[in-house]
N, C-alpha and C positions, 0 to 999 in steps of 0.2 A: 697442524702443518704450518711451517714457518715460510713466510714470503721472502724470497731471495733478493738481496740488494744487487745493485749494479756492480761490475767488477771494480775492485779497489775501494768500495764503499763499505762501511760497517753494517752489520745486520740491524735492521730496523726493529725487529721483534714483533712486527705486525703479523697477525694470523689471518689466513684466508677464510676461516670459518669461525664465527663467534659462538661460543658456548652459550646456550640459552639458560638464563637464570631460572631457578625453580620458582614456580608460582604457588603461593599459599592462599587459596581462595577462602575468604571469610565466610563463616556460616551465616545464613540469612533465612528469615521466615517470611511468609506472605502467601498470597493466593497462588502465585506461579510456583513457588517452592513446594507448596502442597501438591500441585498438579504433577510436578516432577517426581515427588515421592510416590504418588499413586501410580504413575507410569512405570517406575522402577519395580515396584512390588507386583504390578500386573504382568509386565512383560517377563520378568525373571521368574515369576510364579508359573507362567505358562511354560517357559523353557525348562525349568527343573522338574515340573510335575507331570507334564503331558506324557513323557515316555513311560511313566509308571502306571498310567491309567489304561485299563483293559476294556475294549469294546468288542463284544461277540467273541471273546476268547483271544483276541489279538491286541497287540500294542496299538494305542490310539494313533500314533504317528511312527511309522517305521519305513525307512527306505532300504529295502532288502536288495542291494545291488547284485549279489551273486545269483539270487533267484529271479532277478529282474521283475520284482513286484514291489509296489509302493502302497502301503496301508495308511489311509488318511481318514480318521473318524469313521471307521466301519466300512469304508469303501476301499476296494482293491483296484489299483491301477496297474496297467501293463504297458510295455513299450509302445503298443499300438495307440495308447492314449496320450501320445506326446503332444497332440494338439491342445490338450488342456493346459499343459505346462507352458506352451507358447502363449495361450490366452492369458494365463496368470502373469507372465512376464510383461505382456502388453498392459495389463491392468496395473501392475506395479509402476511401470513407466508413466502411464497417464496419471496415476495418483501423485507421483512426484511432481509432475507439471501442475496439476490442479492445486495441491496444497502450497507449492512454492509460489505460484502466481497469486494465491489468495492471501497467504500470511507468511511469506518468506521461508526461513529455515526451521519450520516447525519440526521436521523430521530430525534435524541435527540436535535441537535443544531438548527434545522429550522422548524420542523413540530410537535414535541411532544406537546400535550395540556399543559403540565406543563410548558414547555419553552414559549409557545405562550402567555398564560395568565400571566405568571410571567413578561414577557416583558411589558405588559400593566400596571400592578401594579407598576413596576419600573418607567415607564414613568409618571404615576400619582404622585408617590412619588417625582420624580425629579422636576416635574412641581411645586409642592407645597413647597417642602423643599429646592430646589436648587441642585447644583451639589454635587459631592462626598465630597469635603472639607466642604461645608456648612452643609451637613447632619451630618458629624462627629462632627462638632462644635456645631450644634443644639442639638444632643443627649447628649453631654458632659455638656451643659449649664444647669443651674438650671431652674426649672419650673417658667416661667414668662408668661406674657400675650401673647407675640408673639409665644412662644413655644406651649402654649395651643391652640391658634388659628390655627397654622399650623398643629399640630398633629390632632386636631379635624376635620379640613377640609379634611385632607388626609383620615382619617378613614371614614368620611361621604361618600366621593367619592368611596372608596373601597367597602363599604357596598352597596351603590347604584349600582355599577357595578356588584358586586357579585349577588345581588338580581335579576338584569335584566338577568344575566347569568342563574340563577336557573329557572326563568320564561321561558326563551327561551328553556332550556333543556326539561322542562315538555311539552312545546309546540310541541315537536316532537312526543309525545305520546298522547296528548289530543289536539283537534283543537285549534290553538293558538288564533284565533279571539274570539271564545267562552270563552276561558280561560281568555282573557283580560277583557271581559264583566263580568265574574264571580268575578274577582278581584275588579273591579270598584264597583260592587254591594255588595261586602263583602259576596258573596255566594259561595266561593271556597270550594270544597269538601275536605274531610280529606286526601285522597290519593294525590291530587294535592298539597295541603298545605304542607304535609310532604316532598315530593320530591323537591318542590321549595326551602324550607328552607334547606333541607339536601344538595342539590347540590350547592346552594348559599354559605352555610357555608363551604363546602369543597373547593370551589374556593377561598373564602376569606382566609381560613387557609393555603392552599397549596401554593397559589401564593403570598399571602401577608406576611406570617410569615415563613413557613417552607422553601420555595424556594429551594435552592441548597441541603438542607438536604433530600428532596424527592428523588433527583437524586443520592445522595451519599449513603443513608441508606435504602430507601424504594423501589426503583426501582430495580427489579431483572435483568433487561437487562444489567446493568453495570457489573454484576458478570459473565455472560456467554458470553459477547461479544468477549472475546479472543478466544473462540472456533470457531468463524467465521472469525477471522483474519488470514492472512498469510503474508509472507514477501513481497508480492506485493500489499497489501491493502493500499490505500491512507489514510494516517493519518497525523495529524498536528504534525510536528516535529521541534525541534530546532537543527540547524546545529552546533553541538558541535565542530567539527574540524575547522570550520570557526570562531566561536564565542569566543572560549576559547584561552587563559585566558581572562576573562572579567575584565573590569575596566573602571573607569571614565577617560575622557580626553577632551581637547578642540578640536573644530572642525578642526583647522589648524594643529593639531598634527598628526604625522605619527604613526599609531599603531604599525607598524613593528619595528620602532626604540625603542618604549617603551616595546616591547615584549608582546603586547596585541592583542587579537582578535577583531572582529568587534562588539561584545556585549559591550555596554558602561555601563551596569549594572544600567540602569535607573529604573528598576522594573515596568515599565508601563505595561508589559505583565501580571504581577501579579495583578495590580490594575484594569485592565479591565476584568479580569476573573470572571464570575458569580459564580464559585464554589471556588474561592480563591486559586487555585493551581499555581505552578510555572512550566510552560511548559519546562523550561530549565532542570528540573530534569528528563525528559523523559516522555514517555507515561504513564498516570495514569488512573485508572478506573473512577476517578471523572471527567475527561475531557469529556465534552458533545459535543465537536467539533463545537462550535459556531464560531470559527475562529476570535474572537475579538483580540486575541494576534497577529494574522497575520496582521490585519489592523493597529494596533498601532505600531508594529515593523517596518512595511514598511514606516510609516510616520517618524519614528526616523531615519531610514536608508536614507530617502530622505533628511532630514535636515543635516545629517552628510556627504552627498555625497558618501555614500557607496551603493553597489548594493543591491537591494531588495532580499528577500528570506531567510534571516537569520532564520526566523520562517516561515514555508511554508507547504503546502500540498505536501507530497511526500511519497515514500515507503521505507521500510527498505533496499531493494535491491538497489534502486536508491541512497540512502544516502551512502551506503558502496561501491557500485561498479559503481556509476554514471550512472546506467541504470536500468530500471525496465520493467516489463511486466504487465501493467494494464489489457489489454485484454488477458485473459488466459482461459484454458478449464473450470475452475469452473464458471467463469463469463458467458461464452458462454452457458453452460448447464443451469445455473439458468435463463438466459435471454430467451432461447428457451422454457423452461418449463413454465415460466411466461407468455410469449406471447401466447403459445398454450392454457393454461388454461383460461387466460383472454379472448382470442378471442372466445373460445368455450362457456364460460359463457355468454358473451354479445350476441352471436348469439342465444343461447338457450333462453335468456330472451326476446329478441325482436321477435323471431319466434315461441314462444310457442302458442299452441292452447288454446284460452280462454274458454275451455269447459271440464268439468270433469263429468264422469258418472260411476256408479257401479250398477250391477244387483245382488240383494240379494234374494235368494229363500225363498218362504214361507215354514216354517218348520212344519206347521200344517198338511200337506198332501204331499205325494210324487208326486201324480198326480191325476187327476180326469178323469173319463170316461164320455164322453158326447154322446148324440144321434148323429148318422151319423158316427159312428166309429172314433170319434175324441178323442184325449187325450190332456188334458189341464194342463199346468204347470203355477203356479202363482208366480210372482216376485214383489219386490218393487224396482223401479228404482230411485236411488239417483242421481240427476243431479244438477250440479252447473254451472250457467252462470257467468263466471269470467270476462265477457266483461262489458264495461260501457254503452252498448246499449241493449235494450230489443230484444229478438229473439223468433221466432217460429221455431220449429224443426220438421223435418221428421225423421221417424224411420223405418228401414227395416232390415230383415234378409238377409244377402248377400250370404250365402253359402247353403241355402236350400229354394227353391222357394215354397215348399209345406207348409211352416209355415205361419200361420195367426197371426197377432198381434192385440190385443184388449186392449185399454187403458181406464182408468176411466175418463179421460178428455184430451183435446188437450194439446200437449206438447208446452207450451208457458211460458217463464220466463222473468221477468223484469231484469234490469241491476243488476248484483251482487246478484242475488237471488238463493237460494237453495230450491229445492223441492223434495218431495218423492211421486212418482206416482205409482199406482198399474198397473201392466202390466201382461196380460195373453197371453201365447203362445199356440196356438192350432195346433196339428200335427196329420195327419191321421195315423191310426195304421199301415197302409201299408208302412209308410215311414221308418220303421226300428224297432229295438228292443233295450232295454237297454238304456245306456247313449248316448245321442246325443250332440255333441259339436256344438254350434251355435255361429255365429259371427253376432253381431247386430251393424249396423251403425246408428249413430245419426248425422244429418247434419242440419245446419241452412238454412232456406228457402231463406233468403236474402243474404247469403254469403256462397258459396259452400266450401270455404277454412276453415270454422269453422266446423269441423267434428271430430268425435272420434269413435273408434271401441271398442265395449264391448263384452266380451265373457261370455256365459251362458251355463249351462248344463241342458238339458231337459231329463226327464225320461219317457220312454215308457215301457209298460208291456212286459215281456219276454214270448214267446210262447214255451212251452216245448212239444216235440214230444211224441207219444205213446211209451211205452217201448216195 
C-alpha cells in the first residue's frame, strides 16, 4: 500500500507496511536444543498416535460431538461432566501463571503448537535445501532446474505433512479408523472435509510461512507476559557487565589488555534465533525462550576458553546482585493451588459414579386417589448409564417405608444408554398431608458402589378441619 503525498507533491514511494524479511535460523546443538527435539518428538508422538490407540474397545481420545460423549483414556464423559472441563481450564491457566512466573516463556519455547510444528517444517526445509547459507544462496539464485526441484520437493512434503496433521486433528472428533476408510473410498462427509482442509492449511501457513510472525504479531501472550514477570523470574539474559565492550579478537589475545569484554561479536546468537532478535539488546517481547542463543554462545565460549554463561538463564536480581530467589511466595502459592486443583480434578474424574438420574413430575395431574386410601404421584425417571457395561438397577425410597414404587418396566440399561421410564409412587393417605420430600436410591444390582440418590416431591391431599 503506497503512502499518498500532499497535493502537488511527487509520490514518496514509502509503504505503510514493511515486508518482513525471511529469517534463516542457523542449526545449533546443545542441551537446550536436545530438550526441544525431545519435546517435539514427545508432543507430536502423542498427537499423531493417541487417536489410533484403543482402550476397552474405544478410541483413547475421542470427542464425539454428535453423540455428546467424550472418551478420554477409557473414561466416558457426558455434558453433565462440564465441571471437569472448567477445572481443567482453570488448571491450564494456573499452569501458565506458574511456569511463566518461574521461568518465563517456557511454553512458547518448548511446548507451543506453533513452535513444535515450525520445528518440523524447518527440519524438512533444512533437509531439502541445506543449511542456513545454502538456503540463502538458493533463494538468491535464479530459477533453474535444481531450484525448482528443491522448492517443489519441499512444498510437496510440507503439504503432505500438513494434510496428515489435518486428518489427525479431525480424527479426535470423528473415529479415525472410520475416517481413514472414508478417505480411501472418497466418501468423506462435508464436515470432515472442511476441517481436514482448514486445519491442514492453517498448519501449512502458520508453520511454513508465517512462523515467527505468529509469535510476534498474532499471539497475545507476548503482550501480557510482562504482567507475570518479576525480578526473580528466570529469563534468558546477556551478561552485559561481563560481555561489554564487545569486539573481535584472536583466541590467544587477552581481552583485558585490549579493553574488551568476553563477547567476540560473532553474531551467532542472532543467527540461531528463530525470531531474528539480538539477545544482547536485552529482554524483548519477541523472545520465545527457546534458549538457542545459550547453546551457541556456550560453544563459542568453549572455543575461546572463556567461562560459559555469557548468555544464560538467570534473574534480574541475580544479574545485578549476584543472588536471586527463584523459590518465593508467588511460586509457592501458584504451586499449591495448582497441585490442589489438579489432584481434586483427577480424583473426581476417577471416582465419579457412572450413573445419573432425575425425577420429573407428571404435570397433567397433581395426584390421583386410588382405592384403598392410596395417593398416587406419577413421574418420568430420566436415567443414564455412563458405564461401559450394562446394568440392572434396584430402586427404593430410603426415607419413607410406606411408599410403594411401581414402574412401567424393569430398570435395565445397556452400556452408555439413556432411558426415560414412567414411575408411580403410591402413598397411604395416613402417611401425611401436603408436600412430602422423598429420597429415592437407585443402585446397580451387580455393583453396590454404583448408586445415586434422587430427590422427589410427592403431593398428598390436605385435610381441613371443621370451622
